[in-house]
N, C-alpha and C positions, 0 to 999 in steps of 0.2 A: 504493500500500500504506500509506496513511495514513488514520486515522480521520477521518470527515467529520461536522462539526456544522453543521446548518442553523440560522442565527440568524434567526428570523422574528418581528420585533417589530411588524410592521404589523397583525397581526390578520387579514390576508387568508389564504385557503387557500394551502397550499403549492403553488407552480406546478409543481414537479417531484416525482415520486413516489419519491424516494430513500429516504425514511423507510419508506414502505409496502413497498418492495422489500428493506428490511433492511440498507441500506448506509450509513445516516446516522442520527444522533440529532438530533431537533429541539428547539430551545429557544425558547420563546415569551416568556420574561421574562428580562431582562438579569441579574437576581439569580440565576438558575439556571445561568448560563453557567459559572461557576467549578466547580460540582458536576459538570456534564457533562464538562468538561475533565478533572477529576480522575478521574472514573469511567472515561473512555476511556483515560487514561494507565495506570490500574490494570489494565484488561482490555478489549480491543476484539476479543476472539476471535469474538464473534457477528457483528460487522460484517465482520471479515476472512473469515469463512466464506462470507458472502453476496457479498462483493466479486468473487470470481473468476467466479461464475455471472453476476453483473450485467454484468461487462465482456464476457464471452463472448456474452451475450444481446443487449446493446445496442451493443457496439463491435466485435464479432466477434473480432478478435485485435489485440493491441498488440505488434506484432513489427517495426515499421518497414518493412513490405512493402505497405502500403495502396496506394501508387501503382502498384506492380507488379500487384496484383490488379485495379485499375481498368483498367489498360492491357490486361490479358488479357481482361477482360470486354468492353471496347470492341472489341478485335480479333475476339472470338467473335461479337459482334453484327453487325459488318461482314461477316464471313465468311458468316453465316447469311443476311444481307440480299442478298448478291451471288449466292447460290445459289437464291433464290426465283424 
């Protein structure tokens, strides 16, 4: 739940689409970093709004139960395989 700033001083295309998905602000020039920080400290509501959707879409759930879900998935796959 923190604003994200991508600092891309290389001139290369952004390798991850955080900005396109609306969860980060990109800064291509070091001189613009201060303004980006101040702007987000003042209001990051747009990023915050998109953050929850981004997490659900890309990370499913951040609830500390990932291992449990993987184990259940593996058990289910094993069960299906033994019944074939």
